[in-house]
gemmi code that builds the backbone of each chain (N, CA, C; Angstrom):
import gemmi

chains = {
    "A": [
        ("MET", (150.721, -56.357, 95.341), (150.469, -57.117, 96.570), (150.027, -58.519, 96.172)),
        ("ASN", (150.560, -59.482, 96.887), (150.189, -60.843, 96.510), (148.830, -61.231, 97.108)),
        ("ALA", (147.830, -60.459, 96.675), (146.465, -60.698, 97.119), (145.880, -61.853, 96.304)),
        ("PRO", (144.754, -62.401, 96.780), (144.132, -63.479, 95.996), (143.815, -63.020, 94.573)),
        ("SER", (143.773, -63.952, 93.637), (143.598, -63.593, 92.220), (142.264, -62.906, 91.951)),
        ("ASN", (141.277, -63.140, 92.845), (139.988, -62.487, 92.628), (139.952, -61.088, 93.236)),
        ("HIS", (141.042, -60.674, 93.881), (141.101, -59.328, 94.475), (141.150, -58.302, 93.352)),
        ("GLN", (140.391, -57.183, 93.523), (140.310, -56.252, 92.396), (141.605, -55.482, 92.149)),
        ("SER", (142.436, -55.302, 93.178), (143.700, -54.575, 92.974), (144.863, -55.432, 93.445)),
        ("ARG", (145.855, -55.551, 92.618), (147.065, -56.289, 93.004), (148.230, -55.333, 92.846)),
        ("TYR", (148.611, -54.724, 93.941), (149.667, -53.721, 93.885), (151.037, -54.385, 93.939)),
        ("ALA", (151.928, -53.905, 93.115), (153.246, -54.535, 93.026), (154.182, -54.075, 94.139)),
        ("TYR", (153.798, -53.023, 94.844), (154.776, -52.467, 95.785), (154.655, -52.984, 97.215)),
        ("PHE", (153.762, -53.930, 97.466), (153.679, -54.571, 98.782), (154.016, -56.046, 98.675)),
        ("ARG", (154.502, -56.586, 99.773), (154.742, -58.030, 99.828), (154.171, -58.517, 101.154)),
        ("ALA", (153.396, -59.561, 101.118), (152.842, -60.088, 102.369), (153.922, -60.867, 103.103)),
        ("ILE", (154.144, -60.514, 104.359), (155.134, -61.228, 105.170), (154.443, -62.379, 105.898)),
        ("ARG", (153.335, -62.058, 106.540), (152.463, -63.072, 107.132), (151.052, -62.506, 107.141)),
        ("ARG", (150.147, -63.246, 107.672), (148.743, -62.843, 107.623), (148.558, -61.430, 108.185)),
        ("GLY", (148.101, -60.520, 107.349), (147.801, -59.147, 107.791), (149.014, -58.242, 107.906)),
        ("VAL", (150.207, -58.763, 107.613), (151.413, -57.932, 107.731), (152.069, -57.827, 106.361)),
        ("TYR", (152.324, -56.586, 105.941), (152.891, -56.340, 104.613), (154.135, -55.479, 104.719)),
        ("ALA", (155.023, -55.615, 103.766), (156.225, -54.781, 103.721), (156.290, -54.127, 102.351)),
        ("ILE", (156.826, -52.898, 102.323), (156.999, -52.223, 101.033), (158.232, -52.826, 100.375)),
        ("ARG", (158.132, -53.198, 99.122), (159.274, -53.784, 98.416), (160.412, -52.760, 98.362)),
        ("PRO", (161.653, -53.201, 98.509), (162.791, -52.280, 98.632), (162.847, -51.205, 97.560)),
        ("ARG", (162.538, -51.564, 96.308), (162.703, -50.555, 95.260), (161.660, -49.442, 95.345)),
        ("PHE", (160.618, -49.622, 96.158), (159.609, -48.572, 96.321), (159.790, -47.787, 97.620)),
        ("ARG", (160.814, -48.154, 98.418), (161.017, -47.455, 99.691), (161.684, -46.106, 99.445)),
        ("LEU", (161.316, -45.108, 100.282), (161.975, -43.798, 100.200), (163.384, -43.930, 100.755)),
        ("SER", (164.301, -43.156, 100.203), (165.652, -43.176, 100.749), (165.595, -42.582, 102.154)),
        ("ARG", (166.572, -42.935, 102.988), (166.607, -42.432, 104.367), (166.596, -40.905, 104.369)),
        ("ARG", (167.376, -40.295, 103.432), (167.471, -38.836, 103.348), (166.102, -38.235, 103.031)),
        ("ARG", (165.396, -38.887, 102.111), (164.089, -38.393, 101.685), (163.074, -38.509, 102.831)),
        ("ARG", (163.175, -39.628, 103.612), (162.248, -39.835, 104.731), (162.421, -38.757, 105.789)),
        ("GLU", (163.678, -38.317, 105.997), (163.951, -37.351, 107.056), (163.586, -35.924, 106.659)),
        ("ARG", (163.332, -35.700, 105.373), (162.943, -34.374, 104.910), (161.443, -34.198, 105.056)),
        ("ALA", (161.035, -33.079, 105.615), (159.601, -32.805, 105.731), (159.145, -32.105, 104.457)),
        ("SER", (157.838, -32.113, 104.230), (157.312, -31.488, 103.014), (157.630, -29.992, 102.984)),
        ("GLN", (157.720, -29.379, 104.204), (157.992, -27.941, 104.266), (159.417, -27.597, 103.846)),
        ("ASP", (160.325, -28.588, 103.892), (161.728, -28.297, 103.613), (161.925, -27.727, 102.207)),
        ("ASP", (161.162, -28.259, 101.253), (161.293, -27.776, 99.878), (160.843, -26.316, 99.782)),
        ("ILE", (159.765, -25.987, 100.511), (159.257, -24.606, 100.510), (160.280, -23.688, 101.168)),
        ("LEU", (160.811, -24.137, 102.306), (161.791, -23.319, 103.031), (163.054, -23.085, 102.203)),
        ("ALA", (163.433, -24.112, 101.446), (164.640, -23.986, 100.625), (164.411, -23.032, 99.460)),
        ("ALA", (163.163, -22.974, 98.967), (162.869, -22.164, 97.783), (162.650, -20.687, 98.104)),
        ("LEU", (162.197, -20.392, 99.333), (161.863, -19.008, 99.671), (162.968, -18.354, 100.501)),
        ("PRO", (163.181, -17.044, 100.308), (164.108, -16.365, 101.209), (163.496, -16.344, 102.615)),
        ("SER", (164.329, -16.564, 103.649), (163.774, -16.727, 105.001), (163.187, -15.430, 105.550)),
        ("GLY", (163.745, -14.281, 105.125), (163.252, -13.006, 105.630), (163.673, -12.741, 107.074)),
        ("VAL", (164.531, -13.602, 107.614), (164.968, -13.423, 109.001), (166.085, -12.387, 109.037)),
        ("ASP", (165.952, -11.420, 109.961), (166.974, -10.386, 110.103), (167.963, -10.837, 111.184)),
        ("PRO", (169.175, -11.256, 110.792), (170.117, -11.771, 111.788), (170.532, -10.725, 112.824)),
        ("THR", (170.459, -9.426, 112.444), (170.892, -8.403, 113.414), (169.979, -8.401, 114.647)),
        ("LEU", (168.682, -8.682, 114.434), (167.752, -8.752, 115.576), (168.102, -9.927, 116.486)),
        ("LEU", (168.474, -11.036, 115.846), (168.821, -12.226, 116.633), (170.108, -11.994, 117.412)),
        ("ILE", (171.082, -11.378, 116.757), (172.370, -11.128, 117.423), (172.167, -10.177, 118.607)),
        ("ALA", (171.308, -9.174, 118.411), (171.009, -8.241, 119.514), (170.349, -8.986, 120.673)),
        ("ALA", (169.484, -9.952, 120.347), (168.790, -10.718, 121.403), (169.750, -11.626, 122.161)),
        ("PHE", (170.750, -12.159, 121.438), (171.708, -13.062, 122.096), (172.477, -12.348, 123.213)),
        ("ALA", (172.632, -11.021, 123.063), (173.387, -10.261, 124.066), (172.575, -10.055, 125.350)),
        ("LYS", (171.288, -10.390, 125.300), (170.412, -10.196, 126.466), (170.200, -11.513, 127.210)),
        ("THR", (169.752, -11.388, 128.458), (169.384, -12.583, 129.219), (167.978, -13.007, 128.769)),
        ("PRO", (167.577, -14.258, 129.040), (166.219, -14.670, 128.667), (165.141, -13.737, 129.242)),
        ("THR", (165.316, -13.286, 130.479), (164.330, -12.371, 131.084), (164.268, -11.064, 130.300)),
        ("GLU", (165.434, -10.537, 129.927), (165.465, -9.285, 129.153), (164.798, -9.470, 127.788)),
        ("ARG", (165.016, -10.637, 127.180), (164.381, -10.907, 125.872), (162.858, -10.889, 126.006)),
        ("LEU", (162.376, -11.523, 127.079), (160.931, -11.591, 127.298), (160.357, -10.208, 127.586)),
        ("GLU", (161.070, -9.421, 128.381), (160.587, -8.081, 128.728), (160.616, -7.157, 127.514)),
        ("THR", (161.625, -7.310, 126.654), (161.698, -6.514, 125.420), (160.491, -6.825, 124.535)),
        ("MET", (160.201, -8.126, 124.403), (159.051, -8.545, 123.584), (157.755, -8.012, 124.191)),
        ("ARG", (157.656, -8.062, 125.522), (156.437, -7.605, 126.205), (156.231, -6.105, 125.978)),
        ("SER", (157.324, -5.348, 126.048), (157.231, -3.902, 125.801), (156.746, -3.630, 124.383)),
        ("ALA", (157.292, -4.409, 123.423), (156.880, -4.238, 122.025), (155.396, -4.559, 121.864)),
        ("ALA", (154.950, -5.624, 122.519), (153.540, -6.020, 122.429), (152.641, -4.954, 123.047)),
        ("LEU", (153.076, -4.388, 124.171), (152.282, -3.332, 124.826), (152.212, -2.086, 123.943)),
        ("SER", (153.338, -1.749, 123.269), (153.357, -0.591, 122.367), (152.385, -0.795, 121.214)),
        ("LEU", (152.409, -2.011, 120.640), (151.489, -2.328, 119.541), (150.044, -2.212, 119.992)),
        ("GLU", (149.806, -2.696, 121.203), (148.452, -2.643, 121.772), (147.992, -1.184, 121.924)),
        ("ALA", (148.906, -0.335, 122.409), (148.579, 1.070, 122.618), (148.285, 1.746, 121.280)),
        ("MET", (149.074, 1.399, 120.255), (148.863, 1.998, 118.920), (147.509, 1.589, 118.356)),
        ("ARG", (147.154, 0.308, 118.570), (145.861, -0.191, 118.078), (144.699, 0.534, 118.757)),
        ("ALA", (144.894, 0.858, 120.030), (143.801, 1.477, 120.815), (143.541, 2.913, 120.384)),
        ("ARG", (144.535, 3.536, 119.716), (144.358, 4.968, 119.318), (143.380, 5.115, 118.175)),
    ],
    "B": [
        ("VAL", (144.739, -9.119, 126.626), (145.671, -8.573, 127.637), (147.036, -9.217, 127.459)),
        ("ILE", (148.065, -8.386, 127.354), (149.431, -8.925, 127.246), (149.788, -9.532, 128.607)),
        ("PRO", (150.271, -10.755, 128.620), (150.497, -11.411, 129.918), (151.565, -10.744, 130.777)),
        ("ASP", (151.332, -10.842, 132.074), (152.357, -10.491, 133.045), (153.138, -11.791, 133.260)),
        ("TYR", (154.166, -11.966, 132.437), (154.901, -13.242, 132.436), (155.495, -13.551, 133.799)),
        ("GLU", (155.997, -12.509, 134.444), (156.637, -12.728, 135.746), (155.617, -13.278, 136.752)),
        ("ALA", (154.430, -12.673, 136.769), (153.406, -13.114, 137.733), (152.993, -14.564, 137.455)),
        ("LEU", (152.764, -14.883, 136.179), (152.297, -16.234, 135.842), (153.382, -17.285, 136.099)),
        ("LEU", (154.609, -17.001, 135.622), (155.684, -17.982, 135.789), (156.037, -18.160, 137.261)),
        ("SER", (156.012, -17.052, 138.023), (156.326, -17.138, 139.456), (155.274, -17.965, 140.186)),
        ("ALA", (154.006, -17.769, 139.825), (152.937, -18.530, 140.488), (153.067, -20.018, 140.173)),
        ("LEU", (153.337, -20.339, 138.917), (153.455, -21.750, 138.526), (154.655, -22.399, 139.206)),
        ("ASP", (155.769, -21.701, 139.185), (156.984, -22.241, 139.793), (156.834, -22.302, 141.318)),
        ("GLY", (156.216, -21.270, 141.883), (156.021, -21.219, 143.336), (155.162, -22.362, 143.849)),
        ("HIS", (154.242, -22.841, 143.042), (153.382, -23.970, 143.425), (153.965, -25.307, 142.953)),
        ("GLU", (155.200, -25.261, 142.452), (155.906, -26.466, 141.981), (155.093, -27.237, 140.939)),
        ("VAL", (154.490, -26.489, 140.032), (153.762, -27.109, 138.912), (154.804, -27.622, 137.924)),
        ("GLU", (154.597, -28.841, 137.411), (155.485, -29.386, 136.375), (155.002, -28.854, 135.037)),
        ("PHE", (155.779, -27.969, 134.424), (155.367, -27.416, 133.135), (156.586, -27.069, 132.288)),
        ("VAL", (156.337, -26.932, 130.991), (157.378, -26.521, 130.044), (156.813, -25.360, 129.230)),
        ("VAL", (157.565, -24.269, 129.127), (157.137, -23.141, 128.288), (157.342, -23.547, 126.831)),
        ("ILE", (156.291, -23.398, 126.047), (156.362, -23.775, 124.633), (155.920, -22.576, 123.781)),
        ("GLY", (155.802, -22.767, 122.492), (155.242, -21.740, 121.611), (156.145, -20.527, 121.433)),
        ("ALA", (155.494, -19.403, 121.118), (156.244, -18.200, 120.749), (157.105, -17.668, 121.903)),
        ("VAL", (156.624, -17.807, 123.142), (157.431, -17.318, 124.274), (158.726, -18.139, 124.384)),
        ("ALA", (158.638, -19.430, 124.136), (159.852, -20.264, 124.137), (160.806, -19.776, 123.045)),
        ("LEU", (160.247, -19.456, 121.874), (161.071, -18.937, 120.770), (161.771, -17.646, 121.196)),
        ("VAL", (161.015, -16.753, 121.832), (161.572, -15.467, 122.279), (162.685, -15.700, 123.297)),
        ("LEU", (162.474, -16.628, 124.213), (163.498, -16.918, 125.225), (164.789, -17.432, 124.584)),
        ("HIS", (164.655, -18.067, 123.408), (165.849, -18.540, 122.687), (166.477, -17.427, 121.844)),
        ("GLY", (165.790, -16.275, 121.725), (166.381, -15.165, 120.980), (165.569, -14.683, 119.791)),
        ("SER", (164.409, -15.277, 119.561), (163.585, -14.876, 118.410), (163.073, -13.444, 118.566)),
        ("ALA", (162.807, -12.815, 117.425), (162.271, -11.444, 117.445), (160.751, -11.440, 117.347)),
        ("ARG", (160.114, -12.598, 117.532), (158.654, -12.704, 117.456), (157.985, -11.895, 118.563)),
        ("VAL", (156.777, -11.425, 118.293), (155.960, -10.770, 119.325), (154.708, -11.622, 119.497)),
        ("THR", (154.346, -11.893, 120.726), (153.165, -12.714, 120.972), (152.309, -12.090, 122.062)),
        ("ARG", (151.068, -12.531, 122.139), (150.126, -11.961, 123.106), (149.701, -12.960, 124.171)),
        ("ASP", (150.291, -14.154, 124.146), (149.890, -15.103, 125.187), (151.067, -15.961, 125.630)),
        ("LEU", (150.811, -16.744, 126.653), (151.829, -17.665, 127.168), (151.289, -19.074, 126.991)),
        ("ASP", (152.069, -19.938, 126.340), (151.663, -21.334, 126.152), (152.542, -22.220, 127.024)),
        ("ILE", (151.902, -23.102, 127.770), (152.686, -24.074, 128.538), (152.129, -25.473, 128.307)),
        ("CYS", (153.019, -26.466, 128.386), (152.603, -27.860, 128.377), (152.715, -28.333, 129.822)),
        ("TYR", (151.649, -28.880, 130.364), (151.610, -29.206, 131.786), (151.500, -30.709, 132.032)),
        ("SER", (151.996, -31.121, 133.188), (151.904, -32.529, 133.577), (150.470, -32.837, 133.996)),
        ("ARG", (149.958, -33.984, 133.518), (148.566, -34.326, 133.824), (148.436, -35.335, 134.965)),
        ("THR", (149.482, -35.477, 135.755), (149.344, -36.352, 136.929), (148.513, -35.603, 137.967)),
        ("ARG", (147.752, -36.351, 138.765), (146.782, -35.732, 139.668), (147.403, -34.683, 140.608)),
        ("PRO", (148.545, -34.972, 141.281), (149.084, -33.937, 142.193), (149.453, -32.640, 141.469)),
        ("HIS", (149.939, -32.801, 140.226), (150.331, -31.592, 139.485), (149.127, -30.806, 138.985)),
        ("LEU", (148.046, -31.527, 138.711), (146.822, -30.833, 138.294), (146.297, -29.985, 139.455)),
        ("ALA", (146.370, -30.530, 140.665), (145.917, -29.787, 141.856), (146.789, -28.550, 142.062)),
        ("ARG", (148.083, -28.711, 141.857), (148.998, -27.562, 142.003), (148.720, -26.504, 140.934)),
        ("LEU", (148.465, -26.980, 139.716), (148.186, -26.051, 138.614), (146.924, -25.247, 138.906)),
        ("ALA", (145.887, -25.935, 139.363), (144.625, -25.253, 139.682), (144.844, -24.235, 140.805)),
        ("ALA", (145.613, -24.619, 141.811), (145.868, -23.714, 142.949), (146.701, -22.509, 142.506)),
        ("ALA", (147.677, -22.755, 141.624), (148.560, -21.669, 141.163), (147.788, -20.618, 140.367)),
        ("LEU", (146.796, -21.077, 139.601), (146.072, -20.147, 138.721), (144.839, -19.521, 139.366)),
        ("LYS", (144.396, -20.078, 140.480), (143.159, -19.605, 141.115), (143.165, -18.089, 141.377)),
        ("PRO", (144.267, -17.520, 141.912), (144.256, -16.072, 142.171), (144.070, -15.213, 140.919)),
        ("PHE", (144.342, -15.801, 139.745), (144.238, -15.038, 138.489), (142.851, -15.175, 137.840)),
        ("ARG", (141.932, -15.810, 138.548), (140.535, -15.960, 138.104), (140.443, -16.408, 136.631)),
        ("PRO", (140.957, -17.603, 136.324), (140.940, -18.050, 134.918), (139.529, -18.291, 134.386)),
        ("MET", (139.313, -17.852, 133.160), (138.038, -18.063, 132.458), (138.375, -18.602, 131.066)),
        ("LEU", (137.410, -19.263, 130.438), (137.642, -19.733, 129.071), (137.649, -18.525, 128.140)),
        ("ARG", (138.709, -18.386, 127.361), (138.832, -17.230, 126.475), (137.748, -17.273, 125.385)),
        ("GLY", (137.086, -16.161, 125.205), (136.084, -16.066, 124.152), (134.721, -16.592, 124.555)),
        ("ALA", (134.638, -17.201, 125.741), (133.338, -17.734, 126.177), (132.513, -16.625, 126.808)),
        ("ASP", (131.208, -16.843, 126.859), (130.306, -15.868, 127.456), (130.675, -15.666, 128.930)),
        ("ARG", (130.615, -14.423, 129.381), (130.974, -14.092, 130.775), (130.100, -14.836, 131.778)),
        ("ASP", (128.882, -15.145, 131.368), (127.946, -15.806, 132.290), (128.190, -17.320, 132.377)),
        ("LEU", (129.028, -17.825, 131.484), (129.261, -19.272, 131.480), (129.987, -19.681, 132.759)),
        ("PRO", (129.386, -20.548, 133.561), (130.075, -20.949, 134.791), (131.308, -21.793, 134.464)),
        ("PHE", (132.426, -21.430, 135.048), (133.661, -22.166, 134.777), (134.553, -22.115, 136.008)),
        ("THR", (134.999, -23.253, 136.437), (135.945, -23.340, 137.553), (137.105, -24.205, 137.106)),
        ("LEU", (138.291, -23.653, 137.177), (139.469, -24.445, 136.795), (139.923, -25.227, 138.025)),
        ("ASP", (139.471, -26.455, 138.114), (139.892, -27.319, 139.220), (140.344, -28.671, 138.646)),
        ("VAL", (140.656, -29.606, 139.533), (141.181, -30.892, 139.065), (140.170, -31.630, 138.166)),
        ("PRO", (138.892, -31.732, 138.561), (137.947, -32.427, 137.646), (137.872, -31.767, 136.268)),
        ("THR", (137.894, -30.423, 136.222), (137.841, -29.730, 134.920), (139.090, -30.052, 134.114)),
        ("LEU", (140.246, -29.987, 134.773), (141.496, -30.260, 134.060), (141.546, -31.708, 133.576)),
        ("ARG", (141.018, -32.617, 134.386), (141.021, -34.031, 133.985), (140.058, -34.289, 132.820)),
        ("ALA", (138.990, -33.499, 132.780), (137.982, -33.707, 131.736), (138.426, -33.163, 130.378)),
        ("GLY", (139.392, -32.258, 130.396), (139.860, -31.669, 129.133), (141.323, -31.966, 128.901)),
        ("LEU", (141.883, -31.356, 127.884), (143.312, -31.550, 127.595), (143.972, -30.189, 127.360)),
        ("ASN", (143.444, -29.461, 126.392), (143.996, -28.139, 126.085), (142.984, -27.062, 126.454)),
        ("PHE", (143.462, -26.022, 127.131), (142.575, -24.944, 127.578), (143.147, -23.608, 127.125)),
        ("THR", (142.321, -22.781, 126.500), (142.737, -21.413, 126.186), (142.052, -20.518, 127.208)),
        ("LEU", (142.866, -19.926, 128.073), (142.330, -19.184, 129.210), (142.613, -17.694, 129.119)),
        ("GLU", (141.710, -16.972, 129.758), (141.893, -15.537, 129.944), (142.032, -15.374, 131.455)),
        ("THR", (143.122, -14.766, 131.895), (143.304, -14.590, 133.338), (143.536, -13.103, 133.620)),
        ("SER", (143.519, -12.746, 134.902), (143.772, -11.355, 135.258), (145.222, -10.961, 134.950)),
        ("ALA", (146.086, -11.959, 134.725), (147.480, -11.686, 134.369), (147.741, -11.914, 132.884)),
        ("GLY", (146.687, -12.029, 132.086), (146.864, -12.178, 130.641), (146.441, -13.537, 130.119)),
        ("ASP", (146.535, -13.669, 128.803), (146.076, -14.903, 128.153), (147.082, -16.040, 128.358)),
        ("LEU", (146.534, -17.187, 128.696), (147.367, -18.347, 129.003), (146.768, -19.575, 128.333)),
        ("ASP", (147.594, -20.301, 127.583), (147.144, -21.554, 126.953), (147.785, -22.727, 127.680)),
        ("LEU", (146.956, -23.658, 128.120), (147.448, -24.870, 128.784), (147.317, -26.022, 127.804)),
        ("LEU", (148.417, -26.665, 127.479), (148.377, -27.789, 126.546), (148.811, -29.069, 127.252)),
        ("GLY", (147.972, -30.066, 127.149), (148.315, -31.365, 127.729), (149.127, -32.202, 126.758)),
        ("ASP", (149.141, -31.781, 125.525), (149.801, -32.548, 124.463), (150.277, -31.573, 123.386)),
        ("VAL", (151.500, -31.734, 122.936), (152.034, -30.862, 121.886), (152.115, -31.670, 120.588)),
        ("THR", (151.480, -31.177, 119.546), (151.486, -31.871, 118.252), (152.918, -32.090, 117.783)),
        ("GLY", (153.230, -33.297, 117.394), (154.566, -33.598, 116.884), (155.529, -34.078, 117.960)),
        ("ILE", (155.152, -33.884, 119.240), (156.037, -34.318, 120.325), (155.312, -35.292, 121.258)),
        ("GLY", (154.176, -34.858, 121.792), (153.429, -35.733, 122.694), (153.096, -35.054, 124.001)),
        ("GLU", (152.956, -35.848, 125.038), (152.541, -35.312, 126.334), (153.732, -34.730, 127.090)),
        ("HIS", (153.451, -34.240, 128.301), (154.443, -33.498, 129.073), (155.783, -34.228, 129.230)),
        ("THR", (155.742, -35.536, 129.459), (156.988, -36.289, 129.678), (157.905, -36.174, 128.454)),
        ("ALA", (157.311, -36.319, 127.278), (158.097, -36.233, 126.034), (158.570, -34.801, 125.807)),
        ("VAL", (157.715, -33.844, 126.133), (158.070, -32.428, 125.944), (159.211, -32.054, 126.899)),
        ("LYS", (159.115, -32.556, 128.134), (160.149, -32.263, 129.138), (161.514, -32.790, 128.686)),
        ("ARG", (161.504, -33.981, 128.056), (162.761, -34.562, 127.560), (163.426, -33.658, 126.531)),
        ("LEU", (162.611, -32.865, 125.821), (163.148, -31.980, 124.772), (163.281, -30.537, 125.277)),
        ("SER", (163.331, -30.368, 126.597), (163.380, -29.002, 127.136), (164.758, -28.681, 127.705)),
        ("VAL", (164.988, -27.404, 127.886), (166.222, -26.931, 128.534), (165.791, -26.028, 129.696)),
        ("VAL", (166.692, -25.875, 130.669), (166.360, -25.023, 131.819), (166.955, -23.638, 131.581)),
        ("MET", (166.133, -22.627, 131.754), (166.597, -21.230, 131.618), (166.237, -20.470, 132.879)),
        ("ASN", (167.070, -19.503, 133.210), (166.756, -18.656, 134.351), (165.904, -17.488, 133.860)),
        ("VAL", (164.657, -17.480, 134.293), (163.723, -16.428, 133.871), (163.143, -15.793, 135.137)),
        ("TYR", (163.290, -14.498, 135.270), (162.844, -13.767, 136.466), (163.395, -14.421, 137.738)),
        ("GLY", (164.636, -14.872, 137.651), (165.294, -15.449, 138.831), (164.848, -16.858, 139.182)),
        ("ARG", (164.066, -17.478, 138.326), (163.602, -18.846, 138.589), (164.061, -19.777, 137.475)),
        ("ASP", (164.337, -21.025, 137.832), (164.709, -22.005, 136.812), (163.434, -22.533, 136.159)),
        ("VAL", (163.290, -22.225, 134.888), (162.068, -22.575, 134.162), (162.431, -23.488, 132.989)),
        ("ARG", (161.640, -24.540, 132.802), (161.867, -25.434, 131.659), (161.259, -24.818, 130.398)),
        ("VAL", (162.074, -24.764, 129.344), (161.657, -24.152, 128.076), (161.921, -25.171, 126.964)),
        ("LEU", (160.978, -25.323, 126.052), (161.162, -26.264, 124.940), (162.403, -25.871, 124.129)),
        ("SER", (163.240, -26.848, 123.840), (164.483, -26.587, 123.106), (164.192, -26.198, 121.660)),
        ("LEU", (165.221, -25.692, 120.981), (165.053, -25.330, 119.562), (164.673, -26.560, 118.734)),
        ("GLU", (165.296, -27.693, 119.081), (164.975, -28.943, 118.377), (163.495, -29.297, 118.561)),
        ("GLY", (163.037, -29.171, 119.800), (161.633, -29.463, 120.102), (160.699, -28.495, 119.411)),
        ("LEU", (161.071, -27.220, 119.410), (160.241, -26.204, 118.752), (160.135, -26.490, 117.259)),
        ("GLU", (161.275, -26.859, 116.662), (161.253, -27.138, 115.215), (160.354, -28.336, 114.922)),
        ("ARG", (160.427, -29.349, 115.794), (159.603, -30.540, 115.594), (158.109, -30.181, 115.691)),
        ("ALA", (157.774, -29.378, 116.693), (156.367, -28.977, 116.890), (155.881, -28.110, 115.731)),
        ("LYS", (156.756, -27.204, 115.287), (156.376, -26.303, 114.190), (156.183, -27.074, 112.885)),
        ("ARG", (157.057, -28.069, 112.652), (156.924, -28.905, 111.454), (155.592, -29.634, 111.470)),
        ("ALA", (155.234, -30.157, 112.641), (153.987, -30.923, 112.752), (152.771, -30.017, 112.586)),
        ("ALA", (152.849, -28.788, 113.121), (151.710, -27.864, 113.024), (151.529, -27.430, 111.564)),
        ("GLY", (152.637, -27.096, 110.905), (152.618, -26.875, 109.459), (151.858, -25.661, 108.947)),
        ("ARG", (151.536, -24.689, 109.831), (150.845, -23.485, 109.350), (151.866, -22.551, 108.715)),
        ("LEU", (151.346, -21.534, 107.993), (152.244, -20.613, 107.304), (153.188, -19.925, 108.296)),
        ("LYS", (152.649, -19.481, 109.445), (153.485, -18.795, 110.432), (154.522, -19.756, 111.031)),
        ("ASP", (154.209, -21.069, 111.010), (155.178, -22.040, 111.527), (156.382, -22.160, 110.600)),
        ("LEU", (156.138, -21.992, 109.291), (157.249, -22.028, 108.336), (158.215, -20.879, 108.618)),
        ("ALA", (157.635, -19.690, 108.910), (158.477, -18.527, 109.237), (159.262, -18.797, 110.518)),
        ("ASP", (158.615, -19.447, 111.479), (159.294, -19.770, 112.736), (160.423, -20.781, 112.522)),
        ("ILE", (160.186, -21.769, 111.641), (161.228, -22.771, 111.362), (162.444, -22.081, 110.760)),
        ("ALA", (162.184, -21.142, 109.841), (163.285, -20.401, 109.217), (164.080, -19.652, 110.285)),
        ("GLU", (163.382, -19.062, 111.252), (164.065, -18.312, 112.305), (164.839, -19.252, 113.245)),
        ("ILE", (164.239, -20.397, 113.554), (164.920, -21.393, 114.416), (166.228, -21.821, 113.758)),
        ("ARG", (166.170, -22.074, 112.460), (167.379, -22.504, 111.740), (168.441, -21.409, 111.741)),
        ("GLU", (167.986, -20.151, 111.630), (168.933, -19.036, 111.641), (169.567, -18.899, 113.035)),
        ("ILE", (168.757, -19.081, 114.080), (169.297, -19.025, 115.451), (170.352, -20.119, 115.626)),
        ("LYS", (170.026, -21.329, 115.152), (170.973, -22.452, 115.268), (172.265, -22.142, 114.513)),
        ("ARG", (172.109, -21.564, 113.321), (173.283, -21.257, 112.480), (174.165, -20.224, 113.167)),
        ("LEU", (173.539, -19.176, 113.708), (174.316, -18.116, 114.354), (175.004, -18.610, 115.629)),
        ("ARG", (174.367, -19.557, 116.303), (174.952, -20.119, 117.528), (175.990, -21.192, 117.231)),
        ("GLY", (176.021, -21.622, 115.980), (176.957, -22.675, 115.586), (176.498, -24.057, 116.013)),
        ("ASP", (175.175, -24.243, 116.226), (174.639, -25.568, 116.628), (174.695, -26.543, 115.455)),
    ],
}
model = gemmi.Model(1)
for chain_id, residues in chains.items():
    chain = gemmi.Chain(chain_id)
    for i, (resn, *xyz) in enumerate(residues, 1):
        res = gemmi.Residue()
        res.name, res.seqid = resn, gemmi.SeqId(i, " ")
        for name, pos in zip(("N", "CA", "C"), xyz):
            atom = gemmi.Atom()
            atom.name, atom.element = name, gemmi.Element(name[0])
            atom.pos, atom.b_iso = gemmi.Position(*pos), 0.0
            res.add_atom(atom)
        chain.add_residue(res)
    model.add_chain(chain)
structure = gemmi.Structure()
structure.add_model(model)
structure.setup_entities()
């Protein structure tokens, strides 16, 4: 950064555009692809998703109301099992 | 208490409350195999809609979830204006009211990322898969990673 010479840190990756406004020098900017990737993407890419597509395909055959009622029945069953 | 989704959604829609279903129920409506115990909605914070929201929920005797039973609580417009997110226990099940969704913003922004689905015979706004993925990325919890994986699989199977 083109800070005054008495400034304790002079970082090379900033450039002052005008008073109080700085820009990251082009060679230190993240690529567009890298910017659009979230930190979780690397984790998601490394781990098996564990998603069972057959459950999703079965859900697609239902209406949204049926999907919600199926989930509600499952939740009620779990609740009943916990209560035993 | 597992929510009576039909009762809650019908009351909200019947009172013309501006809201978007978000969270795990939105995922389920898109086809997810998740199981959840509550209903999350993002609500409009304009004064007329707050009055409608309070009126819609009044019959369900909303209380703050986990709070002492003796704690006086009335869900009305001043209460809604004084807060943003409320985790409620109602006679129809647990309900979370969110004035702002992390990663997306307030109701107007959430509504822009919503789709209309017919649920219990009513047209209900539900956060889109794109919106859900954005919210899950921003939340960044372990269970959100599992949800992102499922959202991507739903998109892949649908050919999105």
